[in-house]
N, C-alpha and C positions, 0 to 999 in steps of 0.2 A: 523394507520398502520406504523410500523417502516420501513425505507428504508435507504440504503446506496447508494450514487451516487458518482462515481469517475469521475474525469476530469483531463485534462492535458496531456493525451497521444498523440502520434503522431509519425511523422518521424523525426529522428535526425541522424546526422552524427556521426560516431565513434569518440570518444574523446570529444563530446559535452555534453550538460547538458539538463535536463528535470526535471520539478517539477510536481508531481502528487498530487492531492488533493482528499479528500473523506469527504463528509458531511453526517452525520447521522441526519435524520429528522423524525418527527412523535412524538408519545407519549413516550418521553424518560425521565426517572427519574434518571437514573444512567448510566454512561459510564465507563466501566472498561477497560480491555486491548484492544488495537487496533493493527492491524497488516496489512502488505501487503504480499500477496502471488503472485506467478506468475506461468504461465504454457506456456511452449514453445511447438510448434508443435511436436507431437510424444513423448513428455516427460511428466513425472508425475508433478503434481502441487507441488510446493515447497515453503517453508516459506522464505521470503526475509528479513523481519525485523519485530520486535515486540516492542511495547512500553506499559508499564503498566500505570495505572492511576496515579502512583507516578512519572512517567517519566523515569523509568529504561528501558534500551534498549538492544536488542540482534539482531545480524545480522548473515545472512548466510556468511560463509567464503568467498564465491565468490564475495560478495559486500562490505566486510569490507574495510573501508578507502575510498570508493567511494560514497556510498549511506548514507543518513542521514534521519532517521525517527523522526518526531516531531509531536506535537499535540497542539491544542488550545481547552482546556476543555470548555471554555465559549461558544464556537461555535460548539462543538461536531465534530470537524474536525481533521483529521490526514493527514499529508503530507509525501511525500517521495521525497527528493531531490536526484536526480541521476546525478552524475558527472562522467566524464571520461568514458562514456558509451562504451560498446563493442558490437560487433555483437551478442555475446551470451546472451546479455541482452534482445534480442528481444523476446517478449512474451506478453500474455494478463496478465495484472496486476489487481489483485482483492484486494479490501479492505475488511477486516474482523473485526468485533467488538463484544465484549461481552457487552451486554446492558441489563439494567433492571434486573440484577442478574438471567437471564434465564440460564438454563443448556446448551443451544445450542448457537453457534455463529451466527451472522447475516453476510450475504455475499452481496457484491455489484455485479453488472452484469459484471464488468470488463472494462478495457480500454486498447486498443492496443498500445504497444510501439514497434516501428520498428527502428532498428539501421542499417544504411547503412554503409558499409565498403568502 
C-alpha cells in the first residue's frame, strides 16, 4: 500500500523558517510530479508549489521568492523550505504525488503550520 507521510509542521513566528518533508513509501515503481497544497480555515485548498520528475518547479504567486520546493528521487521525498513566513501562510499543508503512472494523485494526511504574528 502506497502512502505519503508529511512531517515538519508546527508553530513558527512571522519572519521565521520551517522545512516540511514528505516521504512516499510502499510499492513504488515510479515517482512523477510531486507537489504541496495547503488549506487555510474557511478557504479553498490551493496549490503552493509543484516539482516535476525532471526538477522543473512552479509556485503560487503568494509564495514566490519565499518558498522552495525540492526533491530527493532516491528517497521518494519532497521538501518545502518555507522562509520569511507570514500569518497568511497558516494552513494545513498536504503532500501530493503522482506515483506508478496511476491516473489519480496520492495525498498525504497533512501537517499543520501555524504562523504567529
